[in-house]
C-alpha positions as CSV (number, residue, x, y, z in Angstrom):
1,M,0.0,0.0,0.1
2,L,2.9,2.4,0.6
3,L,4.5,1.9,-2.8
4,L,1.1,3.3,-4.6
5,L,0.9,6.5,-2.1
6,A,4.4,7.1,-3.8
7,L,3.1,7.1,-7.3
8,P,2.8,10.3,-8.9
9,A,-1.3,11.1,-9.3
10,S,-1.4,10.8,-13.0
11,S,-0.6,7.3,-12.6
12,Q,-3.1,6.7,-10.1
13,T,-5.9,8.2,-12.3
14,S,-5.1,6.7,-15.6
15,T,-4.0,3.1,-15.0
16,I,-5.6,1.8,-18.2
17,E,-5.9,3.3,-21.2
18,L,-8.3,1.8,-24.0
19,R,-7.8,3.0,-27.0
20,V,-11.2,2.4,-29.3
21,Y,-10.5,2.7,-33.2
22,D,-13.9,3.7,-34.5
23,R,-14.4,1.8,-37.9
24,V,-18.0,3.0,-38.5
25,G,-17.7,6.6,-38.2
26,L,-20.1,6.8,-35.0
27,S,-21.9,10.1,-34.2
28,Q,-20.5,12.3,-31.8
29,V,-23.8,11.9,-29.4
30,V,-23.0,8.6,-29.6
31,V,-19.5,8.3,-28.9
32,Q,-20.0,10.1,-25.9
33,S,-23.0,8.0,-25.0
34,F,-20.5,5.1,-25.2
35,L,-17.9,6.6,-23.3
36,K,-20.1,7.4,-20.4
37,Q,-21.9,4.1,-20.1
38,T,-18.4,2.5,-20.2
39,E,-16.2,4.5,-17.8
40,G,-19.5,4.1,-15.5
41,I,-19.2,0.5,-15.8
42,F,-15.7,0.1,-14.8
43,S,-15.9,3.2,-12.4
44,K,-18.8,0.5,-10.4
45,A,-15.9,-1.8,-10.7
46,S,-13.5,0.8,-9.2
47,V,-11.1,0.5,-12.3
48,P,-9.5,3.6,-13.0
49,I,-9.4,4.1,-17.2
50,H,-9.1,6.5,-19.7
51,I,-10.5,5.9,-23.3
52,G,-9.7,7.5,-26.6
53,I,-11.4,7.5,-29.5
54,C,-9.3,7.4,-32.6
55,T,-10.5,7.7,-35.7
56,G,-9.1,9.0,-39.0
57,A,-8.7,12.4,-38.1
58,N,-8.4,12.0,-34.3
59,A,-5.3,9.8,-34.0
60,C,-4.7,8.1,-30.5
61,E,-2.2,9.9,-28.2
62,I,-0.1,8.1,-26.3
63,D,-0.4,8.2,-22.1
64,S,3.0,7.3,-21.3
65,T,1.7,7.2,-17.1
66,S,-0.6,4.4,-18.3
67,A,0.3,1.0,-16.8
68,K,-1.2,-1.1,-19.5
69,I,-2.7,0.1,-22.9
70,L,-5.4,-1.8,-24.8
71,M,-6.9,-1.7,-27.7
72,L,-10.6,-1.9,-29.2
73,R,-12.0,-1.3,-32.6
74,I,-15.4,-1.2,-33.4
75,V,-16.3,-2.5,-36.8
76,P,-19.2,-2.7,-38.9
77,G,-20.6,-6.4,-39.8
78,S,-20.4,-9.1,-37.9
79,S,-17.5,-12.1,-36.8
80,R,-16.3,-13.5,-39.9
81,Q,-14.6,-16.4,-37.7
82,M,-17.6,-17.5,-35.7
83,K,-20.4,-18.0,-38.4
84,N,-21.2,-21.4,-37.0
85,A,-22.5,-19.9,-33.8
86,Q,-26.4,-19.9,-32.9
87,R,-26.6,-16.0,-32.9
88,S,-23.4,-13.9,-34.0
89,P,-21.0,-12.8,-31.1
90,L,-20.9,-8.9,-29.9
91,G,-17.4,-9.5,-29.9
92,Q,-14.2,-11.2,-29.9
93,S,-10.9,-10.7,-27.6
94,F,-7.4,-12.0,-28.3
95,A,-6.2,-12.9,-25.1
96,D,-5.1,-16.2,-23.4
97,H,-5.3,-17.2,-19.7
98,T,-3.7,-13.9,-18.6
99,G,-5.1,-11.5,-20.6
100,G,-4.3,-9.9,-23.8
101,T,-4.3,-6.6,-25.4
102,Y,-6.7,-6.5,-28.6
103,A,-10.6,-6.7,-29.1
104,S,-13.3,-6.1,-31.5
105,V,-17.0,-5.5,-31.2
106,F,-19.5,-5.8,-34.1
107,L,-21.6,-3.3,-34.7
108,E,-24.4,-5.6,-36.8
109,P,-24.9,-8.1,-33.9
110,V,-25.0,-5.5,-31.2
111,Q,-27.3,-3.2,-32.9
112,Q,-30.0,-6.5,-33.8
113,Q,-29.8,-7.6,-30.3
114,A,-30.4,-3.9,-28.6
115,A,-33.4,-4.5,-31.3
116,N,-34.6,-7.6,-30.2
117,N,-33.9,-6.6,-26.3
118,D,-35.7,-2.8,-26.7
119,V,-32.4,-1.5,-25.4
120,P,-30.6,1.2,-26.9
121,W,-27.7,0.2,-29.1
122,P,-25.2,2.3,-27.8
123,T,-26.0,1.2,-24.3
124,V,-25.4,-2.5,-25.5
125,L,-21.9,-1.1,-27.7
126,A,-20.5,-0.3,-24.0
127,Y,-21.5,-3.7,-22.5
128,A,-20.2,-5.5,-25.3
129,A,-17.1,-3.1,-24.7
130,A,-16.4,-3.5,-21.5
131,H,-16.8,-7.6,-21.2
132,E,-14.2,-7.9,-24.4
133,V,-12.1,-5.2,-21.9
134,G,-12.7,-7.9,-19.4
135,H,-11.2,-10.4,-20.9
136,L,-8.3,-8.7,-21.9
137,L,-7.6,-7.9,-18.3
138,L,-9.2,-11.5,-16.9
139,G,-8.2,-13.9,-19.4
140,D,-10.1,-16.1,-21.9
141,L,-11.6,-18.1,-19.1
142,A,-13.1,-15.2,-17.6
143,H,-17.0,-15.8,-18.0
144,T,-19.7,-16.7,-15.1
145,S,-22.8,-17.6,-15.2
146,L,-23.8,-14.2,-14.4
147,G,-23.1,-10.9,-14.9
148,L,-21.3,-8.8,-17.1
149,M,-19.1,-11.7,-17.9
150,K,-21.9,-14.1,-18.7
151,A,-21.1,-15.6,-21.9
152,R,-24.6,-15.7,-23.5
153,W,-26.8,-12.5,-22.2
154,S,-30.4,-13.3,-21.6
155,K,-33.2,-10.9,-21.9
156,D,-32.7,-10.6,-18.0
157,D,-29.3,-9.4,-18.7
158,F,-30.0,-7.1,-21.7
159,R,-33.2,-5.8,-19.3
160,D,-30.4,-5.2,-16.8
161,M,-28.1,-3.4,-19.0
162,K,-30.8,-0.9,-19.8
163,Q,-31.8,-0.2,-16.3
164,N,-28.1,0.0,-15.3
165,R,-27.7,-2.9,-13.2
166,M,-25.7,-5.4,-15.1
167,H,-21.8,-5.3,-13.6
168,F,-18.6,-7.0,-12.7
169,N,-19.2,-9.4,-9.8
170,S,-17.4,-8.6,-6.9
171,E,-14.7,-11.4,-7.2
172,E,-14.0,-10.1,-10.9
173,A,-14.1,-6.8,-9.3
174,R,-11.6,-7.5,-7.4
175,Q,-9.3,-9.1,-10.1
176,L,-9.4,-6.2,-12.1
177,A,-7.9,-4.4,-9.0
178,Q,-5.7,-6.1,-8.7
179,C,-4.4,-6.5,-12.2
180,C,-5.0,-2.6,-12.3
181,T,-2.5,-2.5,-9.0
182,S,0.0,-4.8,-10.1
183,S,0.4,-3.1,-13.7
184,L,0.8,0.0,-11.9
185,I,3.4,-1.2,-9.2
186,D,5.5,-2.7,-12.7
187,A,5.3,0.4,-14.3
188,F,6.4,2.3,-10.6
189,R,9.2,-0.1,-10.3
190,E,10.3,0.0,-14.1
191,A,10.1,4.0,-13.7
192,K,12.4,3.3,-10.4
193,R,14.8,1.6,-12.4
194,K,15.1,4.1,-15.1
195,E,16.1,6.8,-12.5
196,Y,19.6,4.3,-11.5
């Protein structure tokens, strides 16, 4: 705990930087809704995250104080690699048992599932993004039987999204905090090592 108190304030407030590459041309209204909801999901789990939207005109800048940098693409269409699934997945992360760096969310099934369940699609987009980022931080085996990391969301899950009641469970929140803290400690140690 003493080690964290010695960290610069900027490192404490931005331990994870999520770079979102908008490949569909989201409107400013949708971008703002997406940012607010996604940050809120992680805030409820006490995970500090900074989200930057990267487009052709607005390139992502590197925040060198971030302990962990993750990348998420929002792409049109659906997954080409999972066509045999009962319903097209909302996203896909490229993670192993310890996590990963890169994920995608597919706009077509996000909008379809949102319409099927009477939920605004920017809300489903935010939850799908949070789920995939959850895999990048918790690993490919992070699916649970309830909540945000559930493998297949039901009508009740979509209702909970609409009412802002779908979250990481307490164990996931603890693991996310531990993941962020250990990344922050590693970044602090690396900075100290460079000073000598």
